[in-house]
C-alpha positions as CSV (number, residue, x, y, z in Angstrom):
1,M,-31.5,-80.2,-56.9
2,T,-28.2,-81.3,-55.4
3,I,-27.2,-79.8,-52.1
4,D,-25.2,-82.3,-50.1
5,R,-24.3,-81.9,-46.5
6,Q,-20.7,-82.9,-46.0
7,G,-19.1,-82.7,-42.6
8,T,-19.6,-79.2,-41.3
9,G,-20.7,-77.7,-44.6
10,Y,-22.6,-78.1,-47.8
11,V,-21.7,-78.7,-51.4
12,V,-24.1,-77.2,-54.0
13,H,-24.1,-78.4,-57.6
14,C,-25.5,-76.6,-60.6
15,D,-28.0,-78.7,-62.4
16,F,-26.9,-77.5,-65.9
17,C,-23.1,-77.6,-65.8
18,P,-20.3,-79.1,-63.7
19,E,-20.0,-76.0,-61.5
20,Y,-20.2,-76.6,-57.7
21,L,-19.6,-74.6,-54.6
22,E,-18.5,-75.7,-51.2
23,M,-19.7,-73.7,-48.2
24,E,-18.5,-74.1,-44.6
25,S,-21.5,-73.7,-42.4
26,D,-23.9,-75.8,-40.3
27,D,-26.7,-73.3,-40.9
28,S,-28.7,-74.2,-44.0
29,E,-30.6,-70.9,-44.0
30,Y,-27.3,-69.0,-44.0
31,V,-26.1,-71.2,-46.9
32,M,-29.2,-70.5,-49.0
33,S,-29.1,-66.8,-48.3
34,E,-25.4,-66.6,-49.3
35,L,-26.0,-68.6,-52.5
36,K,-28.8,-66.1,-53.5
37,R,-26.5,-63.2,-52.5
38,I,-23.7,-64.4,-54.8
39,G,-26.1,-65.0,-57.7
40,W,-27.3,-68.5,-57.6
41,H,-31.0,-69.1,-58.7
42,F,-33.3,-71.8,-57.5
43,Q,-36.4,-72.8,-59.6
44,K,-38.8,-75.7,-60.1
45,D,-38.6,-77.8,-63.2
46,D,-41.5,-79.2,-65.2
47,N,-41.8,-82.1,-62.8
48,D,-42.0,-79.7,-59.8
49,C,-38.5,-80.6,-58.6
50,W,-36.0,-78.0,-57.5
51,E,-33.1,-77.0,-59.7
52,N,-29.9,-75.1,-58.9
53,V,-28.7,-72.6,-61.5
54,C,-25.3,-71.1,-61.2
55,P,-24.7,-67.5,-62.3
56,V,-23.0,-68.5,-65.6
57,C,-25.9,-70.9,-66.6
58,Q,-28.4,-68.2,-66.0
59,R,-27.1,-66.4,-69.0
60,I,-27.9,-69.3,-71.3
61,P,-31.2,-68.6,-73.1
62,G,-34.0,-70.8,-71.8
63,V,-32.3,-72.1,-68.7
64,A,-33.4,-69.7,-66.0
65,K,-37.2,-69.6,-65.6
66,W,-38.0,-66.1,-64.2
């Protein structure tokens, strides 16, 4: 899972494609709620590590673990 704090915001990277999103906020809870609101999905992989899945990659069969 790649969520990088940069300056006064965060950069979130999809773990399945080059998609990323920059969010201007110091509040990590706000950032996570906004990401969920706009359709990003967060899940654990087979090694129990978190993955970010952008809305586009969720449509790829087998990527999103619901």
